[in-house]
N, CA, C and O of each residue as an XYZ file, in Angstrom:
908
protein
N    -122.086    144.566    222.446
C    -120.834    143.943    223.441
C    -120.575    144.674    224.565
O    -120.439    145.898    224.569
N    -120.485    143.776    225.763
C    -120.313    144.347    226.743
C    -119.110    145.007    227.189
O    -118.056    144.637    226.672
N    -119.080    146.038    228.171
C    -117.483    146.418    228.213
C    -116.492    145.767    228.634
O    -115.335    146.098    228.375
N    -116.898    144.468    229.537
C    -115.824    143.479    229.774
C    -115.347    142.799    228.774
O    -114.129    142.640    228.692
N    -116.265    142.232    227.762
C    -116.165    141.759    226.557
C    -115.067    142.524    225.786
O    -114.008    141.961    225.510
N    -115.305    143.758    225.449
C    -114.256    144.663    224.705
C    -113.098    144.838    225.252
O    -112.106    145.017    224.546
N    -113.020    144.811    226.809
C    -111.562    145.127    227.499
C    -110.968    143.666    227.216
O    -109.757    143.647    226.996
N    -111.584    142.546    227.193
C    -110.832    141.292    226.947
C    -110.404    141.306    225.785
O    -109.201    141.074    225.664
N    -111.295    141.604    224.396
C    -110.738    141.704    223.185
C    -109.376    142.508    222.990
O    -108.321    142.139    222.474
N    -109.706    143.628    223.519
C    -108.401    144.575    223.514
C    -107.155    144.138    223.929
O    -106.096    144.340    223.334
N    -107.354    143.359    225.267
C    -105.916    142.788    225.622
C    -105.642    141.641    224.617
O    -104.510    141.639    224.135
N    -106.392    140.786    224.272
C    -106.206    139.743    223.191
C    -105.415    140.258    222.185
O    -104.297    139.806    221.937
N    -106.027    141.359    221.469
C    -105.452    142.037    220.485
C    -104.062    142.615    220.682
O    -103.206    142.765    219.809
N    -103.990    142.873    221.786
C    -102.146    143.399    222.370
C    -101.341    142.203    222.298
O    -100.234    142.111    221.768
N    -102.091    141.164    222.963
C    -101.070    140.078    222.918
C    -100.816    139.526    221.587
O     -99.744    138.955    221.392
N    -101.842    139.650    220.473
C    -101.428    139.108    219.069
C    -100.375    139.888    218.694
O     -99.500    139.393    217.984
N    -100.301    141.187    219.101
C     -99.369    141.874    218.059
C     -97.940    141.641    218.839
O     -96.926    142.154    218.365
N     -97.878    140.873    220.024
C     -96.626    140.637    220.507
C     -96.216    139.345    220.147
O     -95.342    138.829    220.844
N     -96.808    138.536    218.915
C     -96.709    137.289    218.607
C     -95.013    137.074    218.038
O     -94.382    138.061    217.661
N     -94.488    135.905    218.033
C     -93.368    135.744    217.476
C     -92.954    136.292    215.964
O     -93.752    136.096    215.047
N     -91.969    136.834    215.764
C     -91.667    136.886    214.460
C     -90.540    136.080    214.131
O     -90.096    135.368    215.032
N     -89.925    136.052    212.878
C     -88.911    135.208    212.429
C     -87.442    135.839    213.047
O     -86.935    136.799    212.465
N     -86.852    135.308    214.136
C     -85.561    135.683    214.624
C     -84.557    136.241    213.503
O     -84.446    135.683    212.412
N     -83.947    137.213    213.807
C     -82.821    137.754    213.072
C     -82.029    136.788    212.768
O     -81.764    136.071    213.733
N     -81.375    136.389    211.432
C     -80.217    135.635    211.366
C     -80.377    134.144    211.454
O     -79.460    133.342    211.274
N     -81.750    133.809    211.776
C     -82.041    132.301    211.709
C     -83.183    131.992    210.682
O     -83.824    132.861    210.091
N     -83.336    130.789    210.561
C     -84.243    130.234    209.460
C     -84.888    129.204    210.283
O     -84.424    128.064    210.303
N     -86.105    129.582    211.082
C     -86.781    128.426    211.786
C     -87.596    127.726    210.762
O     -88.000    128.209    209.704
N     -87.755    126.712    211.144
C     -88.459    125.868    210.255
C     -89.762    125.088    210.823
O     -90.134    124.010    210.361
N     -90.433    125.794    211.925
C     -91.333    125.370    212.480
C     -92.320    126.483    212.788
O     -91.788    127.425    213.375
N     -93.503    126.611    212.568
C     -94.590    127.503    212.759
C     -95.518    127.054    213.817
O     -95.787    125.853    213.767
N     -96.058    127.721    214.743
C     -97.309    127.122    215.412
C     -98.303    128.315    214.996
O     -97.956    129.463    214.720
N     -99.569    127.821    215.008
C    -100.746    128.741    214.777
C    -102.001    128.069    215.458
O    -102.186    126.853    215.477
N    -102.730    128.890    215.942
C    -104.016    128.328    216.883
C    -104.687    129.079    217.867
O    -104.701    130.300    217.713
N    -105.247    128.590    218.850
C    -105.762    129.492    219.821
C    -105.250    129.361    221.111
O    -104.026    129.242    221.152
N    -105.950    129.348    222.368
C    -105.340    129.312    223.751
C    -104.953    127.853    223.602
O    -103.837    128.074    224.075
N    -104.921    126.739    223.387
C    -104.473    125.683    223.818
C    -103.036    126.073    223.468
O    -102.230    125.950    224.390
N    -102.569    126.526    222.280
C    -101.176    126.555    222.200
C    -100.600    127.777    222.772
O     -99.414    127.832    223.094
N    -101.502    128.861    222.919
C    -100.787    130.118    223.372
C    -100.791    130.170    224.935
O    -100.182    131.073    225.508
N    -101.402    129.310    225.557
C    -101.491    129.480    227.059
C     -99.967    129.257    227.567
O     -99.184    128.414    227.131
N     -99.746    130.138    228.511
C     -98.503    129.982    229.311
C     -97.286    130.922    228.334
O     -96.114    131.028    228.694
N     -97.812    131.513    227.134
C     -96.718    131.977    226.274
C     -95.928    132.952    227.046
O     -94.702    133.017    226.957
N     -96.753    133.827    227.923
C     -96.003    134.913    228.535
C     -95.018    134.622    229.524
O     -94.171    135.459    229.835
N     -95.081    133.363    230.091
C     -93.985    132.639    230.911
C     -92.886    131.737    230.261
O     -91.902    131.232    230.801
N     -93.317    131.663    228.932
C     -92.373    130.999    228.223
C     -92.353    129.466    228.164
O     -91.436    128.766    227.734
N     -93.562    129.060    228.687
C     -94.039    127.601    229.078
C     -95.294    127.071    228.131
O     -95.991    126.123    228.496
N     -95.503    127.728    226.956
C     -96.589    127.210    226.131
C     -96.201    125.886    225.417
O     -95.067    125.427    225.548
N     -97.072    125.324    224.722
C     -96.841    124.164    223.822
C     -95.885    124.473    222.793
O     -95.108    123.566    222.494
N     -95.789    125.529    222.215
C     -94.617    125.884    221.153
C     -93.346    126.081    221.830
O     -92.290    125.657    221.360
N     -93.437    126.768    223.015
C     -91.991    126.885    223.799
C     -91.631    125.381    224.344
O     -90.437    125.092    224.431
N     -92.505    124.525    224.671
C     -92.071    123.267    225.145
C     -91.440    122.474    223.938
O     -90.394    121.852    224.118
N     -92.054    122.489    222.728
C     -91.452    121.960    221.368
C     -90.440    122.547    221.321
O     -89.473    121.813    221.525
N     -90.134    123.869    221.086
C     -88.485    124.501    220.937
C     -87.519    124.026    222.099
O     -86.302    124.026    221.915
N     -88.062    123.633    223.263
C     -87.069    123.212    224.430
C     -86.713    121.858    224.104
O     -85.522    121.565    224.216
N     -87.510    120.992    223.727
C     -87.206    119.610    223.212
C     -86.457    119.512    222.224
O     -85.516    118.720    222.285
N     -86.680    120.303    221.036
C     -85.921    120.009    219.895
C     -84.594    120.894    219.838
O     -83.639    120.656    219.098
N     -84.682    121.869    220.667
C     -83.682    122.715    220.691
C     -83.180    123.525    219.401
O     -82.077    123.658    218.870
N     -84.515    124.027    219.117
C     -84.670    124.919    217.755
C     -85.764    125.857    217.919
O     -86.779    125.635    218.580
N     -85.507    126.886    217.299
C     -86.803    127.877    217.422
C     -88.217    127.458    216.894
O     -88.332    126.761    215.886
N     -89.071    127.820    217.472
C     -90.597    127.785    217.076
C     -91.200    129.128    216.828
O     -91.358    129.859    217.806
N     -91.554    129.542    215.652
C     -92.310    130.750    215.709
C     -93.651    130.587    215.792
O     -94.352    129.974    214.987
N     -94.118    131.337    217.115
C     -95.620    131.067    217.628
C     -96.550    132.262    217.146
O     -96.291    133.418    217.482
N     -97.395    132.017    216.526
C     -98.521    132.921    216.164
C     -99.701    132.867    216.810
O    -100.610    133.665    216.585
N     -99.766    131.927    217.653
C    -101.091    131.524    218.049
C    -101.747    132.660    219.138
O    -101.024    133.273    219.923
N    -103.190    132.847    219.072
C    -103.824    133.809    219.793
C    -104.845    133.192    220.618
O    -105.511    132.340    220.029
N    -105.166    133.429    221.957
C    -106.256    133.259    222.898
C    -107.493    133.428    222.099
O    -107.509    134.312    221.243
N    -108.568    132.649    222.294
C    -109.886    133.093    221.776
C    -110.167    133.043    220.204
O    -111.277    133.280    219.728
N    -108.939    132.679    219.384
C    -108.879    132.703    218.156
C    -109.798    131.618    217.533
O    -109.956    130.585    218.184
N    -110.494    131.768    216.190
C    -111.334    130.815    215.597
C    -110.934    130.698    214.440
O    -110.208    131.534    213.902
N    -111.412    129.481    213.802
C    -111.168    128.956    212.378
C    -111.982    130.095    211.375
O    -111.564    130.850    210.497
N    -113.307    129.850    211.925
C    -114.247    131.012    211.087
C    -114.584    132.194    211.662
O    -115.478    132.309    212.501
N    -113.758    133.274    211.159
C    -113.793    134.546    211.885
C    -113.969    135.637    210.728
O    -113.175    135.769    209.797
N    -115.129    136.401    210.924
C    -115.369    137.425    209.768
C    -114.759    138.616    210.154
O    -114.411    139.286    209.182
N    -114.486    139.159    211.342
C    -114.272    140.512    211.432
C    -112.556    140.899    210.846
O    -111.532    140.335    211.234
N    -112.632    141.770    210.047
C    -111.416    142.109    209.433
C    -110.058    142.383    210.071
O    -108.969    141.856    209.844
N    -110.413    143.372    210.954
C    -109.304    143.994    211.650
C    -108.645    143.217    212.769
O    -107.417    143.207    212.867
N    -109.514    142.490    213.715
C    -109.222    141.635    214.500
C    -108.707    140.386    214.004
O    -107.699    139.825    214.432
N    -109.469    139.976    213.059
C    -109.070    138.831    212.156
C    -107.706    138.847    211.812
O    -106.953    137.930    212.141
N    -107.250    140.073    211.013
C    -105.876    140.120    210.733
C    -104.743    140.011    211.697
O    -103.640    139.495    211.519
N    -105.286    140.661    212.868
C    -104.372    140.566    213.979
C    -104.482    139.329    214.814
O    -104.055    139.238    215.965
N    -105.085    138.390    214.148
C    -104.697    136.857    215.071
C    -106.097    136.194    215.358
O    -106.158    134.988    215.597
N    -106.877    136.744    215.342
C    -108.306    136.065    215.875
C    -108.627    135.012    215.009
O    -109.088    133.951    215.429
N    -108.356    135.299    213.521
C    -108.647    134.387    212.525
C    -107.426    133.702    212.229
O    -106.449    134.212    211.681
N    -107.581    131.995    212.794
C    -106.274    131.367    212.787
C    -105.632    131.281    211.445
O    -104.409    131.349    211.324
N    -106.512    131.121    210.346
C    -105.787    131.188    209.152
C    -104.924    132.247    208.717
O    -103.916    132.028    208.046
N    -105.339    133.547    209.129
C    -104.579    134.733    208.870
C    -103.203    134.876    209.989
O    -102.352    135.765    210.009
N    -103.303    133.944    210.678
C    -102.020    133.954    211.500
C    -100.804    133.384    210.925
O     -99.719    133.327    211.504
N    -101.062    132.963    209.738
C     -99.982    132.340    208.831
C     -99.059    133.428    208.491
O     -99.507    134.496    208.073
N     -97.656    133.207    208.659
C     -96.755    134.260    208.108
C     -95.607    133.456    207.157
O     -95.205    132.336    207.472
N     -95.172    134.117    206.049
C     -94.513    133.286    205.168
C     -93.032    133.018    205.879
O     -92.474    133.745    206.701
N     -92.542    131.710    205.299
C     -91.435    131.343    205.854
C     -91.352    129.961    205.052
O     -92.323    129.470    204.478
N     -90.073    129.394    205.084
C     -89.640    128.041    204.646
C     -89.820    127.046    205.719
O     -88.886    126.520    206.325
N     -91.236    126.785    205.948
C     -91.648    125.915    207.077
C     -91.333    124.546    206.770
O     -91.619    124.291    205.600
N     -90.809    123.498    207.451
C     -91.176    122.166    207.351
C     -92.336    121.531    207.887
O     -92.918    120.543    207.439
N     -92.654    122.334    209.081
C     -93.551    121.804    209.879
C     -94.708    123.224    210.449
O     -94.319    124.339    210.797
N     -95.918    122.824    210.407
C     -96.923    123.901    211.049
C     -97.581    123.017    212.021
O     -98.018    121.897    211.757
N     -97.621    123.629    213.220
C     -98.181    123.036    214.491
C     -99.561    123.882    214.677
O     -99.515    125.064    215.016
N    -100.770    123.218    214.439
C    -101.910    124.176    214.409
C    -103.100    123.330    215.046
O    -103.290    122.122    214.907
N    -103.774    124.141    215.697
C    -105.242    123.850    216.323
C    -106.392    124.735    216.252
O    -106.317    125.926    215.951
N    -107.391    124.149    216.523
C    -108.540    125.114    216.360
C    -109.871    124.477    215.949
O    -109.928    123.466    215.249
N    -110.978    125.154    216.443
C    -112.425    124.900    216.087
C    -112.938    124.738    217.429
O    -114.163    124.827    217.508
N    -112.306    124.522    218.510
C    -113.006    124.503    219.989
C    -113.812    125.921    220.299
O    -114.882    125.860    220.904
N    -113.352    127.009    219.933
C    -113.670    128.441    220.090
C    -115.020    128.502    219.180
O    -116.022    129.126    219.527
N    -114.914    127.821    218.055
C    -116.125    128.055    216.954
C    -117.266    127.377    217.489
O    -118.402    127.800    217.274
N    -117.053    126.410    218.133
C    -118.181    125.311    218.687
C    -118.709    126.252    220.113
O    -119.879    126.511    220.392
N    -117.791    126.556    220.693
C    -118.091    127.055    222.103
C    -118.903    128.472    222.029
O    -119.993    128.713    222.546
N    -118.066    129.364    221.234
C    -118.578    130.524    221.225
C    -119.885    130.706    220.043
O    -120.803    131.514    220.185
N    -119.752    129.878    219.009
C    -120.717    129.953    218.011
C    -121.834    129.302    218.088
O    -122.760    129.582    217.326
N    -121.932    128.348    218.996
C    -123.295    127.467    219.083
C    -123.460    127.006    220.446
O    -124.454    126.345    220.745
N    -122.329    127.378    221.527
C    -122.526    126.858    222.675
C    -122.390    125.390    223.107
O    -122.797    124.907    224.164
N    -121.806    124.822    222.202
C    -121.858    123.285    221.954
C    -123.209    122.445    222.214
O    -123.337    121.357    222.774
N    -124.248    123.349    221.592
C    -125.641    122.789    221.734
C    -126.102    123.025    220.004
O    -125.869    123.990    219.277
N    -126.718    121.943    219.754
C    -127.108    121.983    218.231
C    -126.319    122.744    217.313
O    -126.573    123.810    216.752
N    -125.288    121.982    217.261
C    -123.746    122.470    216.559
C    -123.781    121.905    215.368
O    -122.815    122.186    214.658
N    -124.775    121.023    214.798
C    -124.249    120.400    213.243
C    -123.914    121.081    212.190
O    -122.981    120.827    211.428
N    -124.945    122.279    212.104
C    -124.362    123.018    211.186
C    -122.989    123.798    211.039
O    -122.276    123.994    210.055
N    -122.877    124.165    212.333
C    -121.327    124.753    212.320
C    -120.289    123.720    212.403
O    -119.146    123.949    212.006
N    -120.650    122.557    212.918
C    -119.637    121.414    212.511
C    -119.426    121.357    211.231
O    -118.314    121.623    210.776
N    -120.344    121.043    210.536
C    -120.380    120.870    209.119
C    -119.569    122.035    208.465
O    -118.802    121.748    207.546
N    -119.679    123.229    208.847
C    -119.095    124.360    208.252
C    -117.377    124.233    208.542
O    -116.505    124.566    207.739
N    -117.184    123.720    209.765
C    -115.769    123.587    210.104
C    -115.158    122.268    209.410
O    -113.961    122.392    209.149
N    -115.631    121.244    209.118
C    -115.220    120.079    208.602
C    -116.348    119.051    208.303
O    -117.105    118.629    209.177
N    -116.390    118.742    207.209
C    -117.468    117.547    206.846
C    -117.424    116.278    207.588
O    -116.441    116.036    208.287
N    -118.387    115.458    207.501
C    -118.102    114.105    208.323
C    -117.044    113.183    207.654
O    -116.548    112.217    208.235
N    -116.762    113.531    206.481
C    -115.831    112.601    205.786
C    -114.492    113.133    205.766
O    -113.563    112.482    205.287
N    -114.317    114.484    206.346
C    -113.269    115.155    206.372
C    -112.663    115.674    205.164
O    -111.461    115.937    205.107
N    -113.459    115.828    204.203
C    -112.851    116.297    202.845
C    -113.168    117.735    202.707
O    -112.363    118.318    201.981
N    -114.098    118.467    203.188
C    -114.513    119.769    203.095
C    -115.024    120.385    204.187
O    -115.604    119.791    205.095
N    -114.761    121.986    204.116
C    -115.004    122.634    205.103
C    -113.795    123.583    205.393
O    -112.821    123.534    204.642
N    -113.815    124.287    206.259
C    -113.014    125.567    206.786
C    -111.831    124.739    207.046
O    -110.924    124.877    206.226
N    -111.605    123.761    208.177
C    -110.556    123.305    208.527
C    -109.820    122.340    207.261
O    -108.589    122.343    207.248
N    -110.322    121.775    206.530
C    -109.685    121.078    205.275
C    -109.223    122.099    204.420
O    -108.128    121.953    203.877
N    -109.877    123.082    204.227
C    -109.259    124.053    203.235
C    -108.045    124.909    203.869
O    -107.078    125.260    203.193
N    -108.196    125.205    205.235
C    -106.999    125.904    205.870
C    -105.841    124.722    205.681
O    -104.844    125.024    205.026
N    -105.951    123.372    206.242
C    -104.734    122.588    205.863
C    -104.371    122.430    204.309
O    -103.194    122.258    203.992
N    -105.069    122.470    203.640
C    -104.937    122.272    202.127
C    -103.998    123.439    201.842
O    -102.905    123.196    201.331
N    -104.333    124.638    202.126
C    -103.402    125.980    201.716
C    -102.168    125.675    202.402
O    -101.126    125.879    201.778
N    -102.099    125.183    203.679
C    -100.622    124.939    204.527
C     -99.890    124.020    203.807
O     -98.698    124.151    203.528
N    -100.733    122.909    203.445
C     -99.853    121.587    202.686
C     -99.259    122.249    201.306
O     -98.305    121.682    200.773
N     -99.853    123.548    200.663
C     -99.450    123.713    199.314
C     -98.163    124.481    199.509
O     -97.520    124.770    198.500
N     -97.767    124.801    200.569
C     -96.392    125.526    200.987
C     -95.385    124.405    201.004
O     -94.240    124.786    200.762
N     -95.511    123.301    201.200
C     -94.725    122.120    201.371
C     -94.448    121.610    202.855
O     -93.725    120.671    203.192
N     -95.169    122.425    203.622
C     -94.847    122.090    205.004
C     -95.832    120.704    205.374
O     -96.883    120.479    204.774
N     -95.398    120.009    206.245
C     -96.198    119.027    207.123
C     -96.786    119.564    208.250
O     -96.254    120.494    208.855
N     -97.846    119.061    208.594
C     -98.626    119.511    209.713
C     -99.212    118.482    210.815
O     -99.775    117.411    210.587
N     -98.938    119.081    212.073
C     -99.442    118.452    213.264
C    -100.627    119.189    213.655
O    -100.454    120.314    214.124
N    -102.008    118.654    213.517
C    -102.984    119.132    214.085
C    -102.946    118.661    215.631
O    -102.826    117.468    215.910
N    -103.061    119.724    216.678
C    -103.161    119.102    217.987
C    -104.606    119.292    218.656
O    -105.175    120.369    218.835
N    -105.010    118.197    218.939
C    -106.329    118.007    219.644
C    -106.335    118.795    221.014
O    -105.322    119.210    221.576
N    -107.615    118.933    221.457
C    -108.076    119.455    222.835
C    -108.019    118.413    223.932
O    -108.243    117.214    223.764
N    -107.699    118.995    225.065
C    -107.852    118.445    226.500
C    -109.253    118.032    226.536
O    -110.075    118.756    225.975
N    -109.727    116.698    227.268
C    -110.869    116.709    227.875
C    -110.690    117.119    229.412
O    -109.679    117.085    230.113
N    -112.037    117.529    229.717
C    -112.336    117.554    231.028
C    -112.334    116.575    231.770
O    -112.920    115.578    231.349
N    -111.743    116.521    232.996
C    -111.516    115.421    233.973
C    -112.742    115.045    234.573
O    -112.716    114.014    235.244
N    -113.865    115.692    234.469
C    -115.190    115.561    235.065
C    -115.277    116.239    236.440
O    -116.086    115.868    237.290
N    -114.588    117.041    236.587
C    -114.245    117.944    237.831
C    -114.457    119.395    237.664
O    -113.538    120.192    237.856
N    -115.803    119.808    237.263
C    -116.120    121.246    237.302
C    -115.846    121.999    236.258
O    -115.843    123.214    236.453
N    -115.594    121.567    235.097
C    -115.216    122.346    233.789
C    -116.363    122.832    233.295
O    -117.423    122.217    233.178
N    -116.030    124.459    232.873
C    -117.134    124.926    232.222
C    -117.431    124.186    230.719
O    -118.473    124.454    230.121
N    -116.643    123.431    230.271
C    -116.888    123.069    228.884
C    -117.318    121.438    229.119
O    -117.360    120.692    228.141
N    -117.571    121.039    230.208
C    -117.937    119.538    230.368
C    -118.898    119.105    229.379
O    -118.793    117.962    228.935
N    -119.923    119.952    228.934
C    -121.034    119.822    228.170
C    -120.515    119.715    226.723
O    -121.225    119.178    225.873
N    -119.432    120.155    226.446
C    -118.808    120.045    224.973
C    -118.065    118.832    224.743
O    -117.401    118.774    223.708
N    -118.067    117.952    225.456
C    -117.127    116.660    225.109
C    -117.672    115.703    224.079
O    -116.868    114.971    223.502
N    -119.037    115.629    223.770
C    -119.327    114.836    222.679
C    -119.185    115.885    221.078
O    -119.003    115.401    219.961
N    -119.299    117.082    221.330
C    -118.883    117.922    220.043
C    -117.519    117.790    219.684
O    -117.069    117.658    218.546
N    -116.788    117.845    220.951
C    -115.237    117.725    220.895
C    -114.632    116.318    220.130
O    -113.634    116.172    219.425
N    -115.676    115.348    220.579
C    -114.960    113.913    220.098
C    -115.608    113.873    218.500
O    -114.965    113.336    217.598
N    -116.766    114.413    218.288
C    -116.855    114.495    216.867
C    -116.076    115.206    216.038
O    -115.566    114.719    215.029
N    -115.924    116.467    216.428
C    -114.806    117.391    215.579
C    -113.453    116.399    215.498
O    -112.972    116.344    214.366
N    -112.880    115.739    216.353
C    -111.681    115.108    216.288
C    -111.733    113.834    215.415
O    -110.790    113.490    214.702
N    -112.816    113.203    215.509
C    -113.225    112.038    214.593
C    -112.957    112.416    213.149
O    -112.141    111.884    212.396
N    -113.944    113.628    212.833
C    -113.770    114.143    211.309
C    -112.178    114.437    211.175
O    -111.552    113.872    210.278
N    -111.523    115.329    212.077
C    -110.075    115.579    211.748
C    -109.077    114.379    211.569
O    -108.106    114.424    210.814
N    -109.456    113.196    212.420
C    -108.846    112.130    212.168
C    -108.925    111.607    210.667
O    -107.935    111.450    209.953
N    -110.235    111.362    210.291
C    -110.445    111.117    208.895
C    -109.538    111.966    207.870
O    -108.776    111.413    207.076
N    -109.678    113.234    207.955
C    -108.892    114.186    207.382
C    -107.435    113.715    207.312
O    -106.910    113.394    206.246
N    -106.800    113.688    208.501
C    -105.465    113.080    208.581
C    -105.096    111.769    207.869
O    -103.971    111.517    207.435
N    -106.202    110.935    207.793
C    -105.754    109.534    206.983
C    -105.719    109.729    205.200
O    -105.341    108.887    204.386
N    -106.188    110.975    204.952
C    -106.207    111.053    203.491
C    -104.846    111.812    203.063
O    -104.613    111.972    201.865
N    -104.101    112.199    203.883
C    -102.877    112.859    203.516
C    -101.880    112.483    204.399
O    -102.083    112.617    205.606
N    -100.727    111.988    203.946
C     -99.716    111.136    204.763
C     -98.951    112.445    205.505
O     -98.293    112.213    206.519
N     -99.042    113.783    205.001
C     -98.394    114.926    205.759
C     -99.006    115.604    206.497
O     -98.709    116.795    206.588
N    -100.105    115.029    207.293
C    -100.940    115.399    207.977
C    -100.980    114.630    209.292
O    -101.465    113.504    209.182
N    -100.543    115.015    210.621
C    -100.669    114.192    211.746
C    -101.517    114.933    212.634
O    -101.509    116.127    212.934
N    -102.295    113.924    213.015
C    -103.135    114.382    214.050
C    -102.714    113.692    215.463
O    -102.453    112.501    215.635
N    -102.711    114.820    216.512
C    -102.180    114.260    217.894
C    -103.364    114.658    218.647
O    -103.725    115.813    218.876
N    -104.063    113.316    219.093
C    -105.402    113.371    219.969
C    -104.879    113.804    221.529
O    -103.767    113.355    221.804
N    -105.318    114.350    222.236
C    -105.169    114.501    223.755
C    -106.437    114.191    224.576
O    -106.726    114.661    225.676
N    -107.142    113.306    223.833
C    -108.536    112.797    224.417
C    -108.295    111.776    225.758
O    -109.014    111.712    226.755
N    -107.347    111.179    225.537
C    -107.044    110.340    226.774
C    -106.058    110.717    227.772
O    -105.791    109.972    228.715
N    -105.389    112.095    227.559
C    -104.162    112.334    228.125
C    -104.442    112.776    229.638
O    -103.556    112.762    230.492
N    -105.723    113.159    229.880
C    -105.978    113.589    231.379
C    -106.844    112.520    232.116
O    -107.959    112.269    231.659
N    -106.396    111.882    233.226
C    -106.900    110.941    233.984
C    -108.517    111.110    234.500
O    -108.627    112.322    234.683
N    -109.434    110.660    234.725
C    -110.586    111.148    235.462
C    -110.220    111.666    236.756
O    -109.520    111.053    237.563
N    -110.762    112.921    236.949
C    -110.491    113.343    238.437
C    -109.463    114.073    238.687
O    -109.426    114.869    239.625
N    -108.363    113.843    237.735
C    -107.140    114.678    238.025
C    -107.149    116.042    237.435
O    -107.248    116.267    236.228
N    -107.019    117.084    238.527
C    -106.912    118.250    238.080
C    -105.620    118.749    237.580
O    -105.611    119.883    237.101
N    -104.706    118.181    237.614
C    -103.269    118.529    237.374
C    -103.036    119.016    235.904
O    -102.160    119.827    235.602
N    -103.898    118.446    235.032
C    -103.444    118.869    233.808
C    -104.158    119.962    233.217
O    -104.023    120.131    232.005
N    -104.885    120.721    233.864
C    -105.701    121.899    233.734
C    -105.243    122.992    234.489
O    -104.749    122.782    235.597
N    -105.354    124.279    233.979
C    -105.318    125.604    234.778
C    -106.319    125.865    235.602
O    -107.354    125.243    235.362
N    -106.329    126.533    236.425
C    -107.340    127.109    237.655
C    -108.896    126.946    236.886
O    -109.888    126.350    237.306
N    -108.733    127.605    235.780
C    -110.078    127.686    234.823
C    -110.491    126.410    234.395
O    -111.367    126.383    233.530
N    -109.959    125.156    234.900
C    -110.498    124.066    234.209
C    -110.782    123.850    232.753
O    -111.622    123.073    232.299
N    -109.896    124.711    232.008
C    -110.380    124.714    230.412
C    -109.100    124.658    229.893
O    -108.883    123.693    229.159
N    -108.148    125.477    230.089
C    -106.832    125.572    229.396
C    -105.814    124.641    230.243
O    -106.001    124.170    231.365
N    -104.550    124.490    229.299
C    -103.726    123.222    229.945
C    -102.909    123.984    230.994
O    -102.671    125.189    230.907
N    -102.509    123.213    231.966
C    -101.614    123.546    232.996
C    -100.166    123.420    232.404
O     -99.917    122.977    231.282
N     -99.268    123.860    233.292
C     -97.771    123.895    232.591
C     -97.343    122.351    232.394
O     -96.687    121.901    231.455
N     -97.869    121.642    233.502
C     -97.626    120.075    233.345
C     -98.213    119.427    231.851
O     -97.629    118.485    231.316
N     -99.287    119.978    231.330
C    -100.031    119.376    230.329
C     -99.263    120.066    229.001
O     -99.041    119.384    228.000
N     -98.925    121.307    229.076
C     -98.161    121.834    228.036
C     -97.094    121.128    227.791
O     -96.901    120.739    226.639
N     -96.273    120.849    228.723
C     -94.930    120.037    228.638
C     -95.261    118.849    228.185
O     -94.499    118.475    227.293
N     -96.200    118.021    228.483
C     -96.437    116.729    227.849
C     -96.825    116.821    226.450
O     -96.286    116.088    225.621
N     -97.827    117.768    226.084
C     -98.092    117.784    224.688
C     -97.206    118.320    223.673
O     -97.211    118.032    222.476
N     -96.363    119.216    224.346
C     -94.951    119.626    223.592
C     -93.948    118.530    223.382
O     -93.210    118.546    222.397
N     -93.906    117.622    224.244
C     -93.162    116.635    224.056
C     -93.625    115.632    222.859
O     -92.860    115.307    221.951
N     -94.926    115.196    222.965
C     -95.579    114.733    222.038
C     -95.413    114.926    220.541
O     -95.219    114.078    219.669
N     -95.549    116.399    220.440
C     -95.287    117.062    219.167
C     -94.014    116.778    218.723
O     -93.833    116.248    217.627
N     -93.052    117.097    219.515
C     -91.618    116.824    219.315
C     -91.379    115.643    218.709
O     -90.746    115.531    217.660
N     -91.943    114.597    219.432
C     -91.601    113.285    219.039
C     -92.170    112.906    217.646
O     -91.642    112.098    216.882
N     -93.273    113.568    217.424
C     -94.067    113.367    215.855
C     -92.797    113.975    214.864
O     -92.364    113.256    213.964
N     -92.280    115.236    215.075
C     -91.353    116.066    214.323
C     -90.080    114.918    214.058
O     -89.789    114.544    212.922
N     -89.375    114.428    215.299
C     -88.291    113.646    215.316
C     -88.578    112.433    214.381
O     -87.771    112.172    213.489
N     -89.700    111.685    214.555
C     -89.817    110.680    213.907
C     -90.159    110.684    212.265
O     -90.147    109.681    211.551
N     -90.409    111.799    211.914
C     -90.935    111.928    210.556
C     -89.983    113.049    209.961
O     -90.131    113.431    208.800
């Protein structure tokens, strides 16, 4: 592992240690867990979970960590939040906002020849794999789930432009999973970004801008209000 990657990992672990805990004297009912789609802008208080909290005027406990994966085998960093499943913390949750899978495909197979990795994440019928297993465990707690889909590149210089087909397939499978359980809601952001519009992405053209976090946060809040 290069020195740069070691430094990045160390920073991510430090950030994960700063994740939200249940506020004293309160009983939050919403937990967020996932990767950088949710965690981006958290230091500024403008991440997707922050926006959900603002919309609903109630606390959201955010355990998401940038670069986290669904399938992650290293025990120490996994327990610190790099394994999305291990971000879960006990509580009387009515809702769990969750995302993941993108880093598994991007880092795990470079979004090329990813059939095997995709099947490990979720089968074509949505019934088996690491994602259905994680959501089954979450549903067993009695919580309802909002699975948040990824932004798509606007076709303007993103490093993950070539991941579009894999992203579409992943979310097709998650849609099938959500159709099997009335307590799972899938929020697709596939059509959120107009072609050529850079305003929904951060400067890296991968992560959400504050504008995108706000719009996604409002959509998540609408699902919670309606159900």
